[in-house]
C-alpha atoms as an extended CHARMM CRD file, in Angstrom:
* protein
*
       240  EXT
         1         1  UNK       CA            215.9840000000      135.6890000000      -31.4880000000  PROA      1               0.0000000000
         2         2  UNK       CA            219.3650000000      134.6530000000      -30.0830000000  PROA      2               0.0000000000
         3         3  UNK       CA            220.4160000000      131.0710000000      -29.5810000000  PROA      3               0.0000000000
         4         4  UNK       CA            219.9600000000      131.3870000000      -25.8190000000  PROA      4               0.0000000000
         5         5  UNK       CA            216.5080000000      132.9520000000      -26.2080000000  PROA      5               0.0000000000
         6         6  UNK       CA            215.4160000000      130.1830000000      -28.5840000000  PROA      6               0.0000000000
         7         7  UNK       CA            216.6840000000      127.5000000000      -26.2090000000  PROA      7               0.0000000000
         8         8  UNK       CA            214.8440000000      129.1530000000      -23.3360000000  PROA      8               0.0000000000
         9         9  UNK       CA            211.6100000000      129.3020000000      -25.3620000000  PROA      9               0.0000000000
        10        10  UNK       CA            211.9220000000      125.6550000000      -26.4530000000  PROA      10              0.0000000000
        11        11  UNK       CA            212.4670000000      124.5720000000      -22.8620000000  PROA      11              0.0000000000
        12        12  UNK       CA            209.4350000000      126.5610000000      -21.7500000000  PROA      12              0.0000000000
        13        13  UNK       CA            207.1810000000      124.8310000000      -24.2980000000  PROA      13              0.0000000000
        14        14  UNK       CA            208.6020000000      121.4430000000      -23.3390000000  PROA      14              0.0000000000
        15        15  UNK       CA            207.8170000000      122.2490000000      -19.7040000000  PROA      15              0.0000000000
        16        16  UNK       CA            204.2270000000      123.2450000000      -20.5100000000  PROA      16              0.0000000000
        17        17  UNK       CA            203.7740000000      120.1420000000      -22.6810000000  PROA      17              0.0000000000
        18        18  UNK       CA            205.0750000000      117.9540000000      -19.8560000000  PROA      18              0.0000000000
        19        19  UNK       CA            202.6530000000      119.5760000000      -17.4220000000  PROA      19              0.0000000000
        20        20  UNK       CA            199.7520000000      118.8860000000      -19.7860000000  PROA      20              0.0000000000
        21        21  UNK       CA            200.7740000000      115.2500000000      -20.2230000000  PROA      21              0.0000000000
        22        22  UNK       CA            200.8520000000      114.6940000000      -16.4690000000  PROA      22              0.0000000000
        23        23  UNK       CA            197.8300000000      116.7990000000      -15.5740000000  PROA      23              0.0000000000
        24        24  UNK       CA            194.2650000000      115.7340000000      -14.9570000000  PROA      24              0.0000000000
        25        25  UNK       CA            192.7170000000      117.1450000000      -18.1060000000  PROA      25              0.0000000000
        26        26  UNK       CA            189.1240000000      116.4410000000      -17.1560000000  PROA      26              0.0000000000
        27        27  UNK       CA            188.5720000000      120.0600000000      -16.1550000000  PROA      27              0.0000000000
        28        28  UNK       CA            189.7100000000      121.1490000000      -19.6410000000  PROA      28              0.0000000000
        29        29  UNK       CA            187.5730000000      118.6780000000      -21.5680000000  PROA      29              0.0000000000
        30        30  UNK       CA            184.4900000000      119.6220000000      -23.5390000000  PROA      30              0.0000000000
        31        31  UNK       CA            181.6510000000      117.3070000000      -24.4560000000  PROA      31              0.0000000000
        32        32  UNK       CA            180.1100000000      117.1600000000      -27.9170000000  PROA      32              0.0000000000
        33        33  UNK       CA            176.3730000000      117.8450000000      -27.7210000000  PROA      33              0.0000000000
        34        34  UNK       CA            175.3990000000      118.2560000000      -31.3740000000  PROA      34              0.0000000000
        35        35  UNK       CA            176.7880000000      118.2320000000      -34.9030000000  PROA      35              0.0000000000
        36        36  UNK       CA            175.9800000000      121.0140000000      -37.3500000000  PROA      36              0.0000000000
        37        37  UNK       CA            174.6420000000      119.5300000000      -40.5740000000  PROA      37              0.0000000000
        38        38  UNK       CA            174.6350000000      121.6530000000      -43.7180000000  PROA      38              0.0000000000
        39        39  UNK       CA            171.5090000000      121.1960000000      -45.7990000000  PROA      39              0.0000000000
        40        40  UNK       CA            170.2500000000      122.8310000000      -48.9720000000  PROA      40              0.0000000000
        41        41  UNK       CA            166.7560000000      122.5390000000      -47.4960000000  PROA      41              0.0000000000
        42        42  UNK       CA            166.7150000000      122.2340000000      -43.6790000000  PROA      42              0.0000000000
        43        43  UNK       CA            162.9320000000      121.7980000000      -43.6910000000  PROA      43              0.0000000000
        44        44  UNK       CA            163.0600000000      118.7800000000      -46.0330000000  PROA      44              0.0000000000
        45        45  UNK       CA            165.9650000000      117.3270000000      -44.1030000000  PROA      45              0.0000000000
        46        46  UNK       CA            164.0850000000      117.6660000000      -40.8290000000  PROA      46              0.0000000000
        47        47  UNK       CA            161.0140000000      115.9740000000      -42.3180000000  PROA      47              0.0000000000
        48        48  UNK       CA            163.1230000000      113.1160000000      -43.6470000000  PROA      48              0.0000000000
        49        49  UNK       CA            164.9420000000      112.6060000000      -40.3370000000  PROA      49              0.0000000000
        50        50  UNK       CA            161.6820000000      112.6260000000      -38.3830000000  PROA      50              0.0000000000
        51        51  UNK       CA            159.5920000000      110.4930000000      -40.7610000000  PROA      51              0.0000000000
        52        52  UNK       CA            162.2480000000      107.9760000000      -41.7460000000  PROA      52              0.0000000000
        53        53  UNK       CA            165.0210000000      107.7550000000      -39.1560000000  PROA      53              0.0000000000
        54        54  UNK       CA            163.1420000000      108.2860000000      -35.8980000000  PROA      54              0.0000000000
        55        55  UNK       CA            164.4940000000      111.7290000000      -34.9950000000  PROA      55              0.0000000000
        56        56  UNK       CA            162.5190000000      114.1800000000      -32.8800000000  PROA      56              0.0000000000
        57        57  UNK       CA            162.5590000000      117.9500000000      -33.2270000000  PROA      57              0.0000000000
        58        58  UNK       CA            163.7440000000      119.3840000000      -29.9140000000  PROA      58              0.0000000000
        59        59  UNK       CA            163.7140000000      123.0490000000      -30.9390000000  PROA      59              0.0000000000
        60        60  UNK       CA            163.4390000000      125.2180000000      -34.0400000000  PROA      60              0.0000000000
        61        61  UNK       CA            164.6540000000      128.6180000000      -32.8710000000  PROA      61              0.0000000000
        62        62  UNK       CA            167.0770000000      129.8970000000      -33.9030000000  PROA      62              0.0000000000
        63        63  UNK       CA            168.5020000000      126.7170000000      -35.5420000000  PROA      63              0.0000000000
        64        64  UNK       CA            166.5370000000      123.4260000000      -35.7910000000  PROA      64              0.0000000000
        65        65  UNK       CA            167.8220000000      120.8510000000      -33.3150000000  PROA      65              0.0000000000
        66        66  UNK       CA            166.9080000000      117.1820000000      -33.7930000000  PROA      66              0.0000000000
        67        67  UNK       CA            167.8560000000      114.0820000000      -31.8650000000  PROA      67              0.0000000000
        68        68  UNK       CA            167.2870000000      110.3330000000      -32.0100000000  PROA      68              0.0000000000
        69        69  UNK       CA            168.5130000000      109.7280000000      -28.4640000000  PROA      69              0.0000000000
        70        70  UNK       CA            172.1440000000      109.0790000000      -29.3600000000  PROA      70              0.0000000000
        71        71  UNK       CA            172.8640000000      111.6700000000      -32.0530000000  PROA      71              0.0000000000
        72        72  UNK       CA            171.8320000000      115.3320000000      -32.0490000000  PROA      72              0.0000000000
        73        73  UNK       CA            171.9260000000      117.4430000000      -35.1950000000  PROA      73              0.0000000000
        74        74  UNK       CA            171.5340000000      121.1490000000      -35.8160000000  PROA      74              0.0000000000
        75        75  UNK       CA            170.4090000000      121.8740000000      -39.3720000000  PROA      75              0.0000000000
        76        76  UNK       CA            171.9100000000      124.9280000000      -41.0590000000  PROA      76              0.0000000000
        77        77  UNK       CA            171.4210000000      126.0280000000      -44.6290000000  PROA      77              0.0000000000
        78        78  UNK       CA            174.4560000000      125.4680000000      -46.8290000000  PROA      78              0.0000000000
        79        79  UNK       CA            175.1780000000      125.3200000000      -50.5310000000  PROA      79              0.0000000000
        80        80  UNK       CA            177.1670000000      122.0970000000      -50.1950000000  PROA      80              0.0000000000
        81        81  UNK       CA            174.9160000000      119.4690000000      -48.5890000000  PROA      81              0.0000000000
        82        82  UNK       CA            176.3770000000      117.3350000000      -45.8520000000  PROA      82              0.0000000000
        83        83  UNK       CA            176.7780000000      113.5860000000      -46.2530000000  PROA      83              0.0000000000
        84        84  UNK       CA            174.8530000000      111.4240000000      -43.8050000000  PROA      84              0.0000000000
        85        85  UNK       CA            176.1320000000      107.8580000000      -43.6140000000  PROA      85              0.0000000000
        86        86  UNK       CA            173.5940000000      105.2710000000      -42.4880000000  PROA      86              0.0000000000
        87        87  UNK       CA            174.8110000000      101.8970000000      -41.2440000000  PROA      87              0.0000000000
        88        88  UNK       CA            172.4540000000       99.0450000000      -42.0440000000  PROA      88              0.0000000000
        89        89  UNK       CA            172.2770000000       95.2790000000      -41.6650000000  PROA      89              0.0000000000
        90        90  UNK       CA            170.7200000000       94.4820000000      -45.0660000000  PROA      90              0.0000000000
        91        91  UNK       CA            171.7480000000       97.0260000000      -47.6510000000  PROA      91              0.0000000000
        92        92  UNK       CA            169.4710000000       95.7120000000      -50.4220000000  PROA      92              0.0000000000
        93        93  UNK       CA            166.3160000000       95.6490000000      -48.3040000000  PROA      93              0.0000000000
        94        94  UNK       CA            167.0750000000       98.9050000000      -46.5070000000  PROA      94              0.0000000000
        95        95  UNK       CA            167.7650000000      100.8610000000      -49.6830000000  PROA      95              0.0000000000
        96        96  UNK       CA            164.4880000000       99.6170000000      -51.1660000000  PROA      96              0.0000000000
        97        97  UNK       CA            162.6680000000      100.6610000000      -48.0100000000  PROA      97              0.0000000000
        98        98  UNK       CA            164.1540000000      104.1600000000      -48.2350000000  PROA      98              0.0000000000
        99        99  UNK       CA            163.1200000000      104.4470000000      -51.8680000000  PROA      99              0.0000000000
       100       100  UNK       CA            159.5020000000      104.2930000000      -50.7260000000  PROA      100             0.0000000000
       101       101  UNK       CA            159.9690000000      107.7480000000      -49.2090000000  PROA      101             0.0000000000
       102       102  UNK       CA            158.5270000000      110.4640000000      -51.4520000000  PROA      102             0.0000000000
       103       103  UNK       CA            161.7300000000      112.4060000000      -52.0600000000  PROA      103             0.0000000000
       104       104  UNK       CA            163.8890000000      109.3670000000      -52.8070000000  PROA      104             0.0000000000
       105       105  UNK       CA            164.5920000000      108.8380000000      -56.5020000000  PROA      105             0.0000000000
       106       106  UNK       CA            167.0500000000      105.9980000000      -57.1030000000  PROA      106             0.0000000000
       107       107  UNK       CA            170.1840000000      104.3890000000      -55.7730000000  PROA      107             0.0000000000
       108       108  UNK       CA            173.5330000000      103.5170000000      -57.2750000000  PROA      108             0.0000000000
       109       109  UNK       CA            174.9090000000      100.0230000000      -57.6780000000  PROA      109             0.0000000000
       110       110  UNK       CA            176.2920000000       98.5130000000      -54.4960000000  PROA      110             0.0000000000
       111       111  UNK       CA            180.0730000000       98.8730000000      -54.3060000000  PROA      111             0.0000000000
       112       112  UNK       CA            182.0060000000       96.2700000000      -52.3460000000  PROA      112             0.0000000000
       113       113  UNK       CA            185.0450000000       97.4680000000      -50.4210000000  PROA      113             0.0000000000
       114       114  UNK       CA            187.3220000000       95.3490000000      -48.2880000000  PROA      114             0.0000000000
       115       115  UNK       CA            185.3920000000       95.7960000000      -45.0570000000  PROA      115             0.0000000000
       116       116  UNK       CA            182.0130000000       97.1690000000      -46.0990000000  PROA      116             0.0000000000
       117       117  UNK       CA            179.3800000000       97.5660000000      -48.8130000000  PROA      117             0.0000000000
       118       118  UNK       CA            178.4730000000      101.0820000000      -49.9580000000  PROA      118             0.0000000000
       119       119  UNK       CA            175.4960000000      102.4850000000      -51.8240000000  PROA      119             0.0000000000
       120       120  UNK       CA            174.5800000000      106.1130000000      -52.6120000000  PROA      120             0.0000000000
       121       121  UNK       CA            170.9840000000      107.3150000000      -52.7620000000  PROA      121             0.0000000000
       122       122  UNK       CA            169.8110000000      110.0820000000      -55.0900000000  PROA      122             0.0000000000
       123       123  UNK       CA            167.2560000000      112.0970000000      -53.1660000000  PROA      123             0.0000000000
       124       124  UNK       CA            165.7820000000      115.5150000000      -52.6170000000  PROA      124             0.0000000000
       125       125  UNK       CA            165.9950000000      115.8580000000      -48.8430000000  PROA      125             0.0000000000
       126       126  UNK       CA            168.6850000000      118.5160000000      -48.6320000000  PROA      126             0.0000000000
       127       127  UNK       CA            171.5500000000      116.1620000000      -47.8110000000  PROA      127             0.0000000000
       128       128  UNK       CA            173.4340000000      113.3020000000      -49.4580000000  PROA      128             0.0000000000
       129       129  UNK       CA            172.7020000000      109.8160000000      -48.1480000000  PROA      129             0.0000000000
       130       130  UNK       CA            175.0810000000      106.8600000000      -48.1710000000  PROA      130             0.0000000000
       131       131  UNK       CA            174.2150000000      103.3750000000      -46.9560000000  PROA      131             0.0000000000
       132       132  UNK       CA            177.0140000000      101.3350000000      -45.3850000000  PROA      132             0.0000000000
       133       133  UNK       CA            176.9400000000       97.6780000000      -44.4240000000  PROA      133             0.0000000000
       134       134  UNK       CA            179.9900000000       96.4350000000      -42.5090000000  PROA      134             0.0000000000
       135       135  UNK       CA            181.2200000000       93.0470000000      -43.7000000000  PROA      135             0.0000000000
       136       136  UNK       CA            181.7260000000       90.2930000000      -41.1810000000  PROA      136             0.0000000000
       137       137  UNK       CA            184.3350000000       87.5580000000      -41.3360000000  PROA      137             0.0000000000
       138       138  UNK       CA            181.6410000000       85.3060000000      -42.8210000000  PROA      138             0.0000000000
       139       139  UNK       CA            180.7880000000       87.8520000000      -45.5150000000  PROA      139             0.0000000000
       140       140  UNK       CA            184.4630000000       87.9340000000      -46.4660000000  PROA      140             0.0000000000
       141       141  UNK       CA            184.8570000000       84.1640000000      -45.9990000000  PROA      141             0.0000000000
       142       142  UNK       CA            187.8050000000       85.0120000000      -43.7620000000  PROA      142             0.0000000000
       143       143  UNK       CA            189.5960000000       82.8980000000      -41.1820000000  PROA      143             0.0000000000
       144       144  UNK       CA            190.6430000000       85.2950000000      -38.4560000000  PROA      144             0.0000000000
       145       145  UNK       CA            193.9360000000       84.6540000000      -36.6150000000  PROA      145             0.0000000000
       146       146  UNK       CA            193.8410000000       83.0170000000      -33.2090000000  PROA      146             0.0000000000
       147       147  UNK       CA            195.2370000000       85.0080000000      -30.2390000000  PROA      147             0.0000000000
       148       148  UNK       CA            197.7560000000       82.3090000000      -29.3430000000  PROA      148             0.0000000000
       149       149  UNK       CA            200.6240000000       82.5650000000      -26.8660000000  PROA      149             0.0000000000
       150       150  UNK       CA            201.9780000000       79.0050000000      -27.1760000000  PROA      150             0.0000000000
       151       151  UNK       CA            203.0580000000       77.1410000000      -30.2850000000  PROA      151             0.0000000000
       152       152  UNK       CA            200.2830000000       75.6830000000      -32.4800000000  PROA      152             0.0000000000
       153       153  UNK       CA            200.8600000000       73.7010000000      -35.6700000000  PROA      153             0.0000000000
       154       154  UNK       CA            199.4710000000       75.4980000000      -38.7110000000  PROA      154             0.0000000000
       155       155  UNK       CA            197.1340000000       72.6160000000      -39.5810000000  PROA      155             0.0000000000
       156       156  UNK       CA            195.6720000000       72.6540000000      -36.0650000000  PROA      156             0.0000000000
       157       157  UNK       CA            195.0950000000       76.4110000000      -36.2390000000  PROA      157             0.0000000000
       158       158  UNK       CA            193.2510000000       75.9790000000      -39.5250000000  PROA      158             0.0000000000
       159       159  UNK       CA            191.0590000000       73.2120000000      -38.1370000000  PROA      159             0.0000000000
       160       160  UNK       CA            190.2140000000       75.3280000000      -35.0940000000  PROA      160             0.0000000000
       161       161  UNK       CA            189.3940000000       78.3110000000      -37.3040000000  PROA      161             0.0000000000
       162       162  UNK       CA            186.9580000000       76.2410000000      -39.3610000000  PROA      162             0.0000000000
       163       163  UNK       CA            185.3270000000       74.7470000000      -36.2790000000  PROA      163             0.0000000000
       164       164  UNK       CA            184.8440000000       78.2600000000      -34.8820000000  PROA      164             0.0000000000
       165       165  UNK       CA            182.8010000000       79.1760000000      -37.9510000000  PROA      165             0.0000000000
       166       166  UNK       CA            180.0040000000       76.9770000000      -36.5860000000  PROA      166             0.0000000000
       167       167  UNK       CA            179.6820000000       79.4010000000      -33.6450000000  PROA      167             0.0000000000
       168       168  UNK       CA            177.0890000000       82.1460000000      -34.2530000000  PROA      168             0.0000000000
       169       169  UNK       CA            178.8290000000       85.3210000000      -35.3310000000  PROA      169             0.0000000000
       170       170  UNK       CA            177.5590000000       87.3330000000      -32.3580000000  PROA      170             0.0000000000
       171       171  UNK       CA            179.3910000000       85.0080000000      -29.9540000000  PROA      171             0.0000000000
       172       172  UNK       CA            182.3640000000       84.0220000000      -32.0810000000  PROA      172             0.0000000000
       173       173  UNK       CA            184.9600000000       86.5280000000      -30.9060000000  PROA      173             0.0000000000
       174       174  UNK       CA            184.3270000000       85.6030000000      -27.2700000000  PROA      174             0.0000000000
       175       175  UNK       CA            184.4260000000       81.9040000000      -28.1960000000  PROA      175             0.0000000000
       176       176  UNK       CA            187.6990000000       82.4020000000      -30.0830000000  PROA      176             0.0000000000
       177       177  UNK       CA            189.3340000000       84.0220000000      -27.0760000000  PROA      177             0.0000000000
       178       178  UNK       CA            187.9250000000       81.5290000000      -24.5630000000  PROA      178             0.0000000000
       179       179  UNK       CA            188.8510000000       78.4750000000      -26.6310000000  PROA      179             0.0000000000
       180       180  UNK       CA            192.4760000000       79.5610000000      -27.0310000000  PROA      180             0.0000000000
       181       181  UNK       CA            192.8440000000       80.4450000000      -23.3550000000  PROA      181             0.0000000000
       182       182  UNK       CA            191.3380000000       77.1220000000      -22.2760000000  PROA      182             0.0000000000
       183       183  UNK       CA            193.4060000000       75.0510000000      -24.7370000000  PROA      183             0.0000000000
       184       184  UNK       CA            196.6590000000       76.7110000000      -23.7070000000  PROA      184             0.0000000000
       185       185  UNK       CA            195.7720000000       76.3390000000      -20.0220000000  PROA      185             0.0000000000
       186       186  UNK       CA            195.2810000000       72.5880000000      -20.5960000000  PROA      186             0.0000000000
       187       187  UNK       CA            198.6160000000       72.4000000000      -22.4330000000  PROA      187             0.0000000000
       188       188  UNK       CA            200.5410000000       74.1870000000      -19.6730000000  PROA      188             0.0000000000
       189       189  UNK       CA            198.7320000000       72.1680000000      -17.0200000000  PROA      189             0.0000000000
       190       190  UNK       CA            200.2030000000       69.0590000000      -18.6620000000  PROA      190             0.0000000000
       191       191  UNK       CA            203.6380000000       70.6540000000      -18.5350000000  PROA      191             0.0000000000
       192       192  UNK       CA            203.9050000000       71.5240000000      -22.2220000000  PROA      192             0.0000000000
       193       193  UNK       CA            204.4370000000       74.6700000000      -24.2480000000  PROA      193             0.0000000000
       194       194  UNK       CA            202.5250000000       73.5230000000      -27.3130000000  PROA      194             0.0000000000
       195       195  UNK       CA            198.7740000000       73.2860000000      -27.8460000000  PROA      195             0.0000000000
       196       196  UNK       CA            197.9320000000       69.8510000000      -29.2370000000  PROA      196             0.0000000000
       197       197  UNK       CA            194.7700000000       68.5650000000      -30.8750000000  PROA      197             0.0000000000
       198       198  UNK       CA            193.3310000000       67.0390000000      -27.7090000000  PROA      198             0.0000000000
       199       199  UNK       CA            193.8440000000       70.3020000000      -25.7970000000  PROA      199             0.0000000000
       200       200  UNK       CA            192.0090000000       72.2610000000      -28.4750000000  PROA      200             0.0000000000
       201       201  UNK       CA            189.1360000000       69.8220000000      -28.8760000000  PROA      201             0.0000000000
       202       202  UNK       CA            188.6730000000       69.5280000000      -25.1200000000  PROA      202             0.0000000000
       203       203  UNK       CA            188.6300000000       73.3200000000      -24.9530000000  PROA      203             0.0000000000
       204       204  UNK       CA            185.9170000000       73.4580000000      -27.6150000000  PROA      204             0.0000000000
       205       205  UNK       CA            183.8050000000       70.9710000000      -25.6620000000  PROA      205             0.0000000000
       206       206  UNK       CA            184.2250000000       72.8940000000      -22.4130000000  PROA      206             0.0000000000
       207       207  UNK       CA            183.2280000000       76.2800000000      -23.8390000000  PROA      207             0.0000000000
       208       208  UNK       CA            180.3250000000       74.9900000000      -25.9610000000  PROA      208             0.0000000000
       209       209  UNK       CA            176.8230000000       74.7340000000      -24.4150000000  PROA      209             0.0000000000
       210       210  UNK       CA            175.5320000000       71.1340000000      -24.4550000000  PROA      210             0.0000000000
       211       211  UNK       CA            172.6740000000       71.9600000000      -26.8290000000  PROA      211             0.0000000000
       212       212  UNK       CA            175.3320000000       72.9400000000      -29.3990000000  PROA      212             0.0000000000
       213       213  UNK       CA            177.3640000000       69.7540000000      -28.9980000000  PROA      213             0.0000000000
       214       214  UNK       CA            175.8550000000       68.0680000000      -32.0400000000  PROA      214             0.0000000000
       215       215  UNK       CA            176.8890000000       71.0070000000      -34.2350000000  PROA      215             0.0000000000
       216       216  UNK       CA            180.3510000000       70.9020000000      -32.6810000000  PROA      216             0.0000000000
       217       217  UNK       CA            180.5310000000       67.1450000000      -33.2610000000  PROA      217             0.0000000000
       218       218  UNK       CA            179.7140000000       67.5750000000      -36.9470000000  PROA      218             0.0000000000
       219       219  UNK       CA            182.2360000000       70.4120000000      -37.3050000000  PROA      219             0.0000000000
       220       220  UNK       CA            184.9660000000       68.2590000000      -35.8100000000  PROA      220             0.0000000000
       221       221  UNK       CA            184.1130000000       65.3730000000      -38.1420000000  PROA      221             0.0000000000
       222       222  UNK       CA            184.2280000000       67.7380000000      -41.1260000000  PROA      222             0.0000000000
       223       223  UNK       CA            187.8330000000       68.5560000000      -40.2000000000  PROA      223             0.0000000000
       224       224  UNK       CA            188.8340000000       64.8860000000      -40.0730000000  PROA      224             0.0000000000
       225       225  UNK       CA            188.8490000000       64.7380000000      -36.2650000000  PROA      225             0.0000000000
       226       226  UNK       CA            187.6510000000       61.6650000000      -34.3790000000  PROA      226             0.0000000000
       227       227  UNK       CA            184.8890000000       63.5400000000      -32.5750000000  PROA      227             0.0000000000
       228       228  UNK       CA            183.8260000000       60.4140000000      -30.6280000000  PROA      228             0.0000000000
       229       229  UNK       CA            187.0110000000       60.8090000000      -28.5580000000  PROA      229             0.0000000000
       230       230  UNK       CA            185.7580000000       64.1170000000      -27.1980000000  PROA      230             0.0000000000
       231       231  UNK       CA            181.9590000000       64.0420000000      -27.3220000000  PROA      231             0.0000000000
       232       232  UNK       CA            179.3470000000       61.5210000000      -26.2720000000  PROA      232             0.0000000000
       233       233  UNK       CA            176.6000000000       61.3370000000      -28.9050000000  PROA      233             0.0000000000
       234       234  UNK       CA            174.0290000000       61.1560000000      -26.1020000000  PROA      234             0.0000000000
       235       235  UNK       CA            175.1090000000       64.4810000000      -24.5690000000  PROA      235             0.0000000000
       236       236  UNK       CA            173.0590000000       66.6640000000      -26.9120000000  PROA      236             0.0000000000
       237       237  UNK       CA            170.0290000000       64.3630000000      -26.6160000000  PROA      237             0.0000000000
       238       238  UNK       CA            170.1050000000       64.8350000000      -22.8530000000  PROA      238             0.0000000000
       239       239  UNK       CA            170.4860000000       68.6140000000      -23.2980000000  PROA      239             0.0000000000
       240       240  UNK       CA            167.3200000000       68.7900000000      -25.3750000000  PROA      240             0.0000000000
C-alpha cells in the first residue's frame, strides 16, 4: 500500500469513527436477555437455583432457561463449571443457611479484602459458588471525605465525619452531601469563603429530623462541641 493509499484509508476510518461518535446508536444497540451458564450438571444446577435462590424454570427445550425476575440464565453442559457469585448481607449466617442444602458440603474460611468479604462453598450442584459481602464504611471503620467546595479546617472536617457516623448508614451519603451543601451555603450567605464550626453544626441541626436531635446532641458533645449552642434539650422531647 502506498503512502497516499494508507493516508486515504486512515482518513476513511477516522471519518467512520466520527460518524459513529455523533450518531444516535440506539438503533444499533442490543439488549442482554440471558447469560449462558456452563454447568457440569445442568439438572442439579437448575434444582439448586429453583429450591434455594428463587429462580423459576421458564423453558427446558432446547436449553433450560431460568429467571428470578432480574437475571435470566441458560444452563449448558460444560466441563469447566461457571462461577456464580452471590451477594449477601450476613456472610456467616447465609453460608450456614446454604450448607443446609443437600448438595452443599463445606465452606472455606472467610477472606477479607479491602472492600468485601469472600467465601467459597464446596458443593455438588454443577457450578462453583462464591459468597460476597460488600464492606461499608462502618465495617472498614473509615471516615469518608466530605464533598467540600470551600475551605474547611482539618479538625472541623474530622469532627463532622465523626458526627456523620451517628446517621444510619442507609441515609448517610445523602446526609453527607446535604450537610456540606447547607454549611457552605450558610458560610457564603455570611459573605465568607470558609465553613466554620457554627455553619457546620447549624447545617447538621437543619438536616436532622427532630426525633434524632438527642443522638446528634450526644455526637456533638463527644467531639468537644458545645451542643447547647445549637440544640435545645427540649426539642427531642417535643418530637416524641
